[in-house]
C-alpha positions as MATLAB code, in Angstrom:
seq = 'MKNFARRLTSPALALAMTAALLAHVPPASAQETTPENQEAAQNLAGENQIVAKVNGYEIRTSEVRMAFTDVIGQLPNLPKKLRYPFVVEFLVERHLLAQLANKEGIANTDDYKRRLAAYQAKALRDSYLAQVISPKVKEEEIKAVYEAESKKVAETERVRARHILVASEKEAQSIVERLNKGEKFEDLAKQYSLDGSKDYGGDLGYFTAPEMVPAFSKAAFELKNGEVSKPVKTDFGWHIIKLEDRKKGQAQPYDQVKGAIRNVLVRQKVNETLASLKDVAKVEILDEDLKKLAEEAAKQRQQLQEQQKKQPTTGTTDGDAGGKGDLIVPEDGATQQ';
ca = [
       0.198   -0.137   -0.071;
       1.481    3.371   -0.960;
       2.103    5.614    1.970;
      -0.592    8.332    2.239;
       0.793   11.557    3.451;
       3.565   13.610    2.376;
       6.090   14.150    4.693;
       6.551   18.184    5.564;
       9.022   19.761    7.825;
      10.087   23.028    8.943;
      12.023   25.134    6.730;
      14.454   25.009    9.922;
      14.731   21.672   10.104;
      14.675   20.942    6.171;
      17.987   23.187    5.968;
      19.936   21.261    9.216;
      19.021   17.920    6.963;
      20.325   19.573    4.223;
      23.352   20.764    5.790;
      24.097   17.507    7.719;
      24.082   16.034    3.938;
      26.586   18.483    2.834;
      29.120   18.092    6.128;
      31.635   16.873    3.339;
      31.223   20.325    1.771;
      31.408   23.406    4.006;
      34.833   24.704    4.892;
      36.226   24.140    8.785;
      34.926   27.761    9.812;
      31.478   26.657    8.854;
      31.890   23.843   10.595;
      33.435   25.377   13.749;
      29.841   27.331   13.898;
      27.694   24.552   14.736;
      26.609   24.646   18.250;
      28.247   21.028   18.456;
      31.268   22.040   18.002;
      31.299   25.666   19.940;
      31.868   24.650   23.193;
      34.440   21.935   22.533;
      36.386   24.667   20.406;
      35.947   27.281   22.902;
      40.078   26.609   24.255;
      40.980   27.373   20.221;
      40.269   31.011   19.878;
      42.573   34.027   19.323;
      46.168   33.120   18.811;
      47.789   30.303   16.717;
      49.277   29.052   19.942;
      51.154   26.142   20.065;
      48.798   23.194   22.053;
      51.193   19.841   21.788;
      54.643   18.454   20.595;
      56.065   15.618   18.665;
      59.402   14.369   18.759;
      59.665   18.565   18.135;
      57.019   18.778   15.789;
      54.393   21.756   16.873;
      50.539   20.865   17.106;
      49.200   24.436   17.073;
      45.347   25.069   17.507;
      45.005   26.160   13.685;
      45.756   22.448   12.534;
      43.487   21.120   15.589;
      40.469   23.794   14.384;
      40.753   21.921   10.932;
      40.928   18.296   12.385;
      37.633   18.745   14.342;
      36.014   18.537   10.926;
      37.255   15.004    9.466;
      37.180   13.630   13.497;
      33.976   15.141   15.334;
      31.975   14.124   12.623;
      32.952   10.789   12.648;
      31.975   10.770   16.524;
      29.211   12.855   17.121;
      28.142   11.398   20.697;
      31.276   12.146   21.855;
      30.847   14.302   24.609;
      31.709   17.994   24.240;
      34.633   18.002   26.801;
      36.314   15.329   25.757;
      36.234   16.537   21.840;
      39.067   18.916   22.250;
      41.552   16.686   24.193;
      40.770   13.549   21.814;
      41.212   15.890   18.472;
      44.703   16.315   20.159;
      45.555   13.209   20.839;
      44.290   12.087   17.248;
      47.011   14.516   15.991;
      49.673   12.906   18.303;
      49.140    9.784   16.621;
      49.101   10.803   13.374;
      52.238   12.678   13.756;
      54.062    9.649   15.166;
      53.127    7.117   12.466;
      53.944   10.319    9.972;
      57.149   10.339   11.403;
      57.884    6.288   11.297;
      56.339    6.449    7.659;
      58.783    9.170    6.843;
      62.003    7.705    8.208;
      61.076    4.235    6.501;
      60.860    5.896    3.019;
      57.162    5.414    2.363;
      57.170    9.257    1.157;
      59.522    7.830   -1.573;
      56.339    4.893   -2.824;
      53.760    5.282   -5.397;
      51.447    5.056   -2.998;
      51.904    8.079   -0.868;
      52.105   10.045   -3.948;
      49.034    9.569   -5.319;
      47.321   10.099   -2.056;
      49.371   13.262   -1.491;
      48.063   14.196   -4.888;
      44.316   13.418   -3.524;
      44.866   15.137   -0.232;
      46.249   18.173   -2.192;
      43.138   18.961   -4.379;
      41.181   18.458   -1.654;
      42.950   20.909    0.318;
      42.822   23.365   -2.080;
      39.622   22.831   -2.452;
      38.940   23.620    1.058;
      40.628   26.391    1.275;
      39.047   27.798   -1.317;
      35.785   27.292    0.232;
      37.174   28.706    3.386;
      39.023   32.036    1.567;
      36.197   32.674   -1.171;
      33.212   31.294   -1.453;
      32.357   31.175    2.566;
      32.748   34.934    3.103;
      30.206   35.785    0.568;
      26.996   34.091    2.750;
      26.692   37.586    4.624;
      24.637   37.658    8.029;
      21.992   39.701    6.518;
      21.389   36.821    3.999;
      21.119   34.225    6.627;
      18.622   36.241    8.297;
      16.218   37.120    5.309;
      15.820   33.828    4.694;
      15.290   32.750    8.033;
      12.676   35.131    8.383;
      10.851   34.339    4.914;
      10.805   30.650    6.146;
       9.797   31.038    9.601;
       6.680   33.681    8.775;
       5.639   31.202    6.521;
       6.038   28.256    9.116;
       3.587   30.593   11.813;
       0.701   30.874    9.322;
      -0.109   27.586    8.963;
      -2.370   25.451   10.886;
      -0.972   22.091   11.648;
      -3.109   19.001   13.390;
      -1.827   16.299   15.191;
      -4.045   13.034   14.371;
      -4.342    9.248   15.140;
      -6.132    7.217   12.524;
      -7.233    3.387   12.232;
      -7.744    2.373    8.146;
     -10.206   -0.323    7.514;
     -11.518   -1.910    4.190;
     -15.272   -1.502    4.906;
     -17.495    0.362    6.443;
     -18.999   -2.118    8.550;
     -15.903   -2.789    9.809;
     -14.900    0.763   10.796;
     -18.311    1.400   12.354;
     -17.956   -1.552   14.731;
     -14.661    0.014   15.567;
     -16.224    2.883   16.049;
     -18.675    1.533   18.668;
     -16.015   -0.370   20.400;
     -14.268    3.071   20.862;
     -17.883    4.689   22.106;
     -17.244    1.601   24.880;
     -14.402    3.045   26.379;
     -11.558    1.062   24.299;
      -8.622    2.890   23.292;
      -7.741    4.066   19.841;
      -4.400    3.160   19.935;
      -4.573   -0.620   20.819;
      -7.628   -0.870   18.462;
      -5.499    0.535   15.799;
      -2.203   -1.583   16.440;
      -4.828   -4.673   16.256;
      -6.986   -3.174   13.156;
      -5.380   -0.512   11.015;
      -4.374   -1.433    7.201;
      -2.177    1.741    7.420;
       1.837    1.647    8.299;
       1.311    4.209   11.380;
      -0.342    0.744   13.110;
       2.534    0.564   14.692;
       2.883    3.844   16.368;
      -1.097    3.159   17.706;
      -2.251    5.077   14.123;
       0.113    8.341   15.021;
       0.245   10.624   12.134;
       1.894   13.695   13.954;
       1.658   17.108   12.475;
       0.496   18.057    9.228;
      -0.792   20.331    7.433;
      -4.255   20.321    5.331;
      -2.619   20.156    1.669;
      -0.539   16.845    3.154;
      -3.279   15.104    3.263;
      -6.161   13.717    0.683;
      -8.963   16.113    0.670;
     -11.588   14.236    2.164;
      -9.352   13.163    4.999;
      -8.086   16.416    5.384;
     -11.601   17.764    5.499;
     -12.801   15.233    8.501;
      -9.540   16.044   10.398;
      -9.804   19.940   10.504;
     -13.866   19.587   11.420;
     -12.590   17.620   14.755;
     -12.259   19.213   17.685;
      -9.305   17.787   20.219;
     -10.145   14.344   21.521;
     -13.141   13.807   19.086;
     -13.067   10.708   17.152;
     -14.884   10.853   13.528;
     -17.238    8.747   12.102;
     -16.269    6.416    9.161;
     -14.653    8.529    6.300;
     -14.186    7.282    2.990;
     -10.746    7.591    0.639;
      -9.519    5.927   -2.514;
      -7.115    3.899    0.236;
     -10.022    2.718    2.542;
     -12.298    3.547    5.521;
     -10.660    5.993    7.880;
     -11.414    6.796   11.560;
      -9.785    9.724   12.792;
      -8.729   11.107   16.326;
      -7.212   14.836   16.577;
      -4.837   14.753   19.508;
      -3.657   18.443   18.974;
      -4.131   21.716   17.079;
      -1.573   24.339   16.942;
      -0.092   27.101   14.561;
       3.657   26.908   13.390;
       6.315   27.927   15.098;
      10.035   28.238   13.743;
      12.857   27.054   15.608;
      15.385   30.084   17.269;
      17.520   31.619   14.851;
      20.789   30.920   16.795;
      19.975   27.203   16.536;
      19.281   27.268   12.995;
      21.703   30.024   11.670;
      24.888   27.601   10.964;
      22.417   25.389    8.893;
      20.929   28.267    6.662;
      24.567   29.315    6.160;
      25.477   25.810    5.159;
      22.765   25.550    2.206;
      23.358   28.703    1.195;
      27.336   28.197    1.037;
      26.136   24.784   -1.176;
      24.146   27.330   -2.970;
      27.148   29.414   -4.265;
      29.397   25.982   -4.560;
      26.648   25.184   -7.254;
      26.623   28.499   -9.171;
      30.273   28.296   -9.033;
      30.555   24.921  -10.612;
      27.756   25.147  -12.998;
      30.121   27.931  -14.254;
      32.985   25.888  -14.291;
      31.452   23.251  -15.988;
      30.412   24.890  -19.061;
      33.833   25.767  -20.258;
      35.647   22.767  -18.700;
      36.391   19.889  -21.018;
      34.908   17.023  -18.244;
      35.504   13.140  -20.211;
      34.335   10.164  -18.703;
      36.027    7.463  -20.714;
      34.076    4.345  -19.056;
      31.086    3.697  -21.138;
      29.523    1.760  -17.952;
      30.293    4.608  -15.629;
      28.907    7.086  -18.768;
      25.775    5.219  -18.057;
      25.711    5.516  -14.843;
      26.076    9.140  -14.718;
      23.936    9.982  -17.243;
      20.944    8.115  -15.353;
      21.582    9.740  -11.892;
      22.124   13.064  -13.632;
      18.545   12.185  -14.788;
      17.398   11.784  -11.046;
      18.788   14.389   -9.707;
      16.694   16.269  -12.008;
      13.801   14.542  -11.081;
      14.339   15.020   -7.418;
      14.956   18.889   -8.179;
      11.716   19.486   -9.810;
       9.968   17.377   -7.299;
      11.560   19.647   -4.488;
      10.527   23.417   -6.300;
       6.962   21.684   -6.012;
       6.717   21.272   -2.657;
       5.788   23.598    0.002;
       7.757   24.882    2.659;
       5.511   24.973    5.311;
       6.092   22.475    8.211;
       6.196   22.130   11.470;
       9.466   22.698   14.021;
       7.700   19.870   16.515;
       9.019   16.250   15.968;
       6.694   13.988   14.083;
       5.583   10.538   15.310;
       7.318    8.688   12.834;
       4.117    7.455   11.739;
       3.141    8.784    9.182;
       0.902    6.791    7.365;
      -0.296    5.561    3.732;
      -2.274    7.996    2.075;
       0.259   10.148   -0.207;
      -1.180   13.483   -1.954;
       0.803   12.901   -5.376;
       2.510   15.438   -6.860;
       0.177   15.742  -10.026;
      -2.776   15.831   -7.480;
      -4.313   12.026   -8.412;
      -4.676    9.539   -5.206;
      -2.274    6.767   -5.813;
      -3.132    3.042   -5.770;
];
């Protein structure tokens, strides 16, 4: 059975998710501004101080800052107070092994030279992002995005509801009668619902009216908190709906999401730069199988971009229950079977 609820997240949350996907793209300066790293890196501000020595090699705060991006991203659950010493210890071990490799002539091997060329390209890219691209994103641009999107969230009404989906009106009416006798909605949903939300007691989380098929939305938004609907028919079957809550949207605080917004804007400017470069560059894919895969990937990216343009940006900052069920409103507005 097809999913029936088009999941929409708040712009702030969507931006945060996008930033997470782009974790390998932002320069170190952008990564350090995230809330997770601010506290751990607070001792690294100021002068480029020496924090440790390895056989005379000086590890400075600038190197520790760059290592944060590589190391902490792999250990997101490491307590904040342990992050700074952990990264320094990581660098100590890195340089001990590097010094040993140098003594044993590894620097003269082809493997090392290939790795060096790859790391040099990465370092040049990261420096370009940090020195040229990232500074183009100004505070006023970040605030403008936040204000525009948070206003959309605040103007949108959303409800939180549960539902039980069954195949016939007779079965739906039987469940309504059992509810009227005092049986718990959640228990009956887990036992009888044909929808994926049954595992969550029928909980669909918060949603806006356009996210659901019209008949379902009309019935849900007409209910009062705690009220249960009569059986409602859609192309997916018969629904019994219980309204849990009703509220206007509320955007997350600016300070909590500005880093994520900034990363998205940086990514946009990176894409603009890459587009201009690809227009004049000569890029050749020589592997025929890879060429076919690249063409298919390009088509899928284009389709995804077109779908994203069609989707509204409204939503809620409240965590959904994870049980959005099986009533999606397709992009063309037709009900899926």
